[in-house]
N, CA and C of each residue as an Amber inpcrd file, in Angstrom:
protein
   267
  72.0050000  92.2070000 113.7080000  72.8010000  92.9420000 112.7300000
  74.1840000  93.2300000 113.3180000  75.2030000  92.9710000 112.5280000
  76.5720000  93.1720000 112.9880000  76.9290000  94.6520000 113.0090000
  77.7370000  95.0130000 113.9900000  78.2560000  96.3810000 114.0470000
  79.3980000  96.5090000 113.0420000  79.7630000  97.7350000 112.7480000
  80.8960000  97.9610000 111.8440000  82.1680000  97.3650000 112.4360000
  82.3210000  97.4820000 113.7390000  83.4970000  96.9200000 114.4150000
  83.5550000  95.4040000 114.2090000  82.4320000  94.7330000 114.3230000
  82.3790000  93.2840000 114.1250000  82.6930000  92.9060000 112.6780000
  82.1620000  93.6820000 111.7440000  82.4340000  93.4240000 110.3230000
  83.9230000  93.5690000 110.0260000  84.5170000  94.6340000 110.5640000
  85.9410000  94.8800000 110.3380000  86.7790000  93.7960000 110.9910000
  86.4210000  93.4290000 112.2000000  87.1820000  92.3790000 112.8760000
  87.1500000  91.0850000 112.0690000  86.0050000  90.7490000 111.5170000
  85.9010000  89.5380000 110.6950000  86.8460000  89.6240000 109.4950000
  86.8620000  90.7670000 108.8140000  87.7330000  90.9360000 107.6460000
  89.2100000  90.8640000 108.0530000  89.5430000  91.4570000 109.1870000
  90.9260000  91.4190000 109.6600000  91.3250000  89.9820000 109.9900000
  90.4440000  89.2620000 110.6780000  90.7330000  87.8740000 111.0650000
  90.8680000  86.9660000 109.8420000  90.1720000  87.2980000 108.7540000
  90.2410000  86.4950000 107.5300000  91.3320000  86.9720000 106.5670000
  92.0900000  87.9670000 106.9780000  93.1260000  88.5280000 106.0970000
  94.4110000  87.7110000 106.1740000  95.3790000  88.1240000 105.3620000
  96.6950000  87.4840000 105.3460000  97.6290000  88.0370000 106.4210000
  97.1610000  88.9930000 107.2130000  97.9980000  89.5450000 108.2670000
  98.3100000  88.4580000 109.2930000  99.4830000  88.5450000 109.8740000
  99.8380000  87.6000000 110.9370000  98.9010000  87.8170000 112.1280000
  98.8430000  86.8410000 112.9900000  97.9800000  86.9460000 114.1800000
  98.3770000  88.1720000 115.0110000  99.6820000  88.3930000 115.1340000
 100.1830000  89.5480000 115.8870000  99.7490000  90.8620000 115.2350000
  99.8700000  90.9500000 113.9170000  99.4520000  92.1540000 113.2030000
  97.9450000  92.3630000 113.3090000  97.1880000  91.2850000 113.2640000
  95.7430000  91.3850000 113.4300000  95.3960000  92.0010000 114.7880000
  96.0400000  91.5000000 115.8140000  95.7740000  92.0070000 117.1700000
  96.1590000  93.4870000 117.2810000  97.2980000  93.8310000 116.7030000
  97.7460000  95.2240000 116.7440000  96.7650000  96.1320000 116.0070000
  96.3040000  95.7000000 114.8600000  95.3480000  96.4670000 114.0660000
  94.0710000  96.7060000 114.8830000  93.5790000  95.6730000 115.5210000
  92.3590000  95.7980000 116.3200000  92.5440000  96.7610000 117.4890000
  93.7350000  96.7850000 118.0580000  94.0110000  97.7290000 119.1450000
  93.9400000  99.1640000 118.6310000  94.5310000  99.4150000 117.4540000
  94.4750000 100.7540000 116.8630000  93.0230000 101.1960000 116.6550000
  92.1800000 100.2710000 116.2410000  90.7910000 100.6070000 115.9220000
  89.9210000 100.7670000 117.1590000  90.4050000 100.3150000 118.3020000
  89.6570000 100.3840000 119.5450000  89.2190000 101.8120000 119.8710000
  90.0030000 102.7830000 119.4830000  89.7630000 104.1780000 119.8360000
  88.7280000 104.8690000 118.9470000  88.2430000 104.1740000 117.9230000
  87.2640000 104.7550000 117.0030000  85.8610000 104.2570000 117.3210000
  84.8890000 105.1290000 117.1400000  83.4990000 104.7350000 117.3640000
  83.0180000 103.8640000 116.2000000  81.9230000 103.1670000 116.4280000
  81.3680000 102.3240000 115.3770000  80.9880000 103.1700000 114.1610000
  80.4960000 104.3540000 114.4090000  80.1260000 105.2580000 113.3140000
  81.3560000 105.6650000 112.5030000  82.4490000 105.9480000 113.1830000
  83.6880000 106.3230000 112.4970000  84.2630000 105.1620000 111.6910000
  83.9380000 103.9480000 112.0740000  84.4440000 102.7580000 111.3820000
  83.6320000 102.3860000 110.1420000  82.4920000 103.0260000 109.9430000
  81.6160000 102.6630000 108.8230000  82.3080000 102.7220000 107.4610000
  83.0180000 103.8110000 107.1180000  83.6800000 103.8350000 105.7970000
  84.6980000 102.7080000 105.6280000  85.4050000 102.3800000 106.7110000
  86.3880000 101.3000000 106.6370000  85.6960000  99.9580000 106.4330000
  84.5890000  99.7410000 107.1120000  83.8330000  98.4870000 106.9570000
  83.3620000  98.3330000 105.5150000  82.8720000  99.4150000 104.9360000
  82.4140000  99.3790000 103.5420000  83.5790000  99.1070000 102.5930000
  84.6890000  99.7730000 102.8340000  85.8770000  99.5930000 101.9920000
  86.3660000  98.1490000 102.0450000  86.4660000  97.5810000 103.2350000
  86.9420000  96.2050000 103.3920000  85.9950000  95.2060000 102.7510000
  84.6930000  95.4840000 102.8020000  83.7400000  94.5520000 102.1980000
  83.8070000  94.5890000 100.6740000  84.2020000  95.7300000 100.1150000
  84.3040000  95.8760000  98.6650000  85.6020000  95.2990000  98.1130000
  86.6930000  95.4280000  98.8890000  88.0020000  94.9980000  98.4040000
  88.8650000  94.5880000  99.5920000  89.0670000  93.3060000  99.7510000
  89.7970000  92.7420000 100.8940000  91.2500000  93.2090000 100.9600000
  91.8210000  93.6130000  99.8370000  93.2280000  94.0370000  99.8380000
  93.4500000  95.2990000 100.6660000  92.3780000  96.0340000 100.9290000
  92.5030000  97.2490000 101.7290000  92.8470000  96.9580000 103.1820000
  92.5730000  95.7640000 103.6630000  92.8860000  95.4320000 105.0590000
  94.3800000  95.6340000 105.3070000  95.2210000  95.0250000 104.4980000
  96.6640000  95.1600000 104.7110000  97.1520000  96.5660000 104.3680000
  96.5610000  97.1940000 103.3720000  96.9700000  98.5650000 103.0180000
  96.7100000  99.5280000 104.1700000  95.5160000  99.4540000 104.7390000
  95.1570000 100.3580000 105.8380000  96.0090000 100.0560000 107.0680000
  96.2160000  98.7720000 107.3470000  97.0590000  98.4110000 108.4950000
  98.4660000  98.9790000 108.3270000  99.0590000  98.8000000 107.1650000
 100.4150000  99.3100000 106.9330000 100.4550000 100.8310000 107.0580000
  99.4090000 101.4960000 106.5920000  99.3310000 102.9510000 106.6920000
  99.2800000 103.3880000 108.1600000  98.4340000 102.7390000 108.9380000
  98.3180000 103.0820000 110.3580000  99.6340000 102.8100000 111.0810000
 100.2330000 101.6840000 110.7830000 101.5060000 101.3150000 111.4220000
 102.6020000 102.3250000 111.0560000 102.6300000 102.7470000 109.8110000
 103.6120000 103.7440000 109.3730000 103.4000000 105.0750000 110.0840000
 102.1460000 105.4870000 110.1970000 101.8460000 106.7460000 110.8910000
 102.2520000 106.6630000 112.3590000 101.9700000 105.5470000 112.9730000
 102.3450000 105.3600000 114.3730000 103.8650000 105.4780000 114.5330000
 104.6040000 104.8320000 113.6520000 106.0680000 104.8970000 113.7070000
 106.5630000 106.3250000 113.5320000 105.9620000 107.0420000 112.6070000
 106.3620000 108.4290000 112.3750000 106.0720000 109.3020000 113.5970000
 104.9310000 109.0700000 114.2320000 104.5820000 109.8480000 115.4160000
 105.5070000 109.5440000 116.5850000 105.7480000 108.2770000 116.8200000
 106.5930000 107.8680000 117.9450000 108.0180000 108.3830000 117.7770000
 108.5210000 108.3200000 116.5480000 109.8990000 108.7660000 116.2920000
 109.9820000 110.2740000 116.0350000 108.8120000 110.9130000 115.9360000
 108.7450000 112.3620000 115.6490000 109.4540000 112.7070000 114.3420000
 109.3130000 111.8070000 113.3840000 109.9550000 111.9570000 112.0830000
 109.0040000 112.6990000 111.1380000 109.1980000 113.9920000 111.0290000
 108.3130000 114.8150000 110.1960000 108.4390000 114.4810000 108.7140000
 109.6270000 114.1200000 108.2850000 109.8030000 113.7470000 106.8750000
 109.0070000 112.4950000 106.5390000 109.0650000 111.5100000 107.4340000
 108.2970000 110.2840000 107.2170000 106.8040000 110.5860000 107.2150000
 106.3530000 111.4260000 108.1510000 104.9350000 111.7820000 108.2160000
 104.4950000 112.4390000 106.9010000 105.2630000 113.3850000 106.4230000
 104.9230000 114.0670000 105.1720000 104.9090000 113.0950000 103.9970000
 105.8450000 112.1450000 103.9960000 105.8920000 111.1330000 102.9380000
 104.6270000 110.2760000 102.9600000 104.2030000 109.8700000 104.1320000
 102.9910000 109.0490000 104.2640000 101.7730000 109.8170000 103.7700000
 101.6660000 111.0590000 104.1740000 100.5240000 111.8870000 103.7540000
 100.5430000 112.0900000 102.2400000 101.7130000 112.3210000 101.6700000
 101.8090000 112.4970000 100.2180000 101.4000000 111.2230000  99.4940000
 101.7940000 110.0720000 100.0260000 101.3860000 108.7980000  99.4300000
  99.8660000 108.6450000  99.4780000  99.2580000 109.0830000 100.5760000
  97.7930000 109.0290000 100.6800000  97.1420000 109.9240000  99.6310000
  97.6660000 111.1200000  99.4810000  97.1280000 112.0650000  98.4920000
  97.2500000 111.4800000  97.0940000  98.4200000 110.9240000  96.7880000
  98.6390000 110.3180000  95.4680000  97.6760000 109.1590000  95.2260000
  97.4680000 108.3390000  96.2450000  96.5510000 107.2100000  96.1200000
  95.1130000 107.6820000  95.9110000  94.7140000 108.7100000  96.6520000
  93.3600000 109.2430000  96.4740000  93.1620000 109.8150000  95.0730000
  94.1600000 110.5070000  94.5670000  94.0750000 111.0400000  93.2100000
  93.9770000 109.9090000  92.1940000  94.7830000 108.8670000  92.4100000
  94.7990000 107.7160000  91.4960000  93.4680000 106.9640000  91.5040000
  92.9160000 106.7440000  92.6770000  91.6530000 106.0070000  92.7800000
  90.4660000 106.8490000  92.3120000  90.6370000 108.1670000  92.3320000
  89.5640000 109.0550000  91.8910000  89.4900000 109.2170000  90.3890000
  90.4980000 108.7490000  89.6960000  90.5390000 108.9140000  88.2290000
  89.6270000 107.9420000  87.5410000
């Protein structure tokens, strides 16, 4: 039986992300446990478009943290809230 990490890696490798972006995404996920990756594995298996959405979100958050840009961070969080409200309707 495949682990959640293996399932996610397969989806990332089969995505439209560049090889470099794939590698970067996998590095970000390295810090999460297999249990923490379960919701992401389920999401990716249901809708492949989430691979690039989640990657872009993580990359944006990383940029905001590194640059200490609080406005960008708040914008990203607001976009997440809006998306959750939209998908919950």
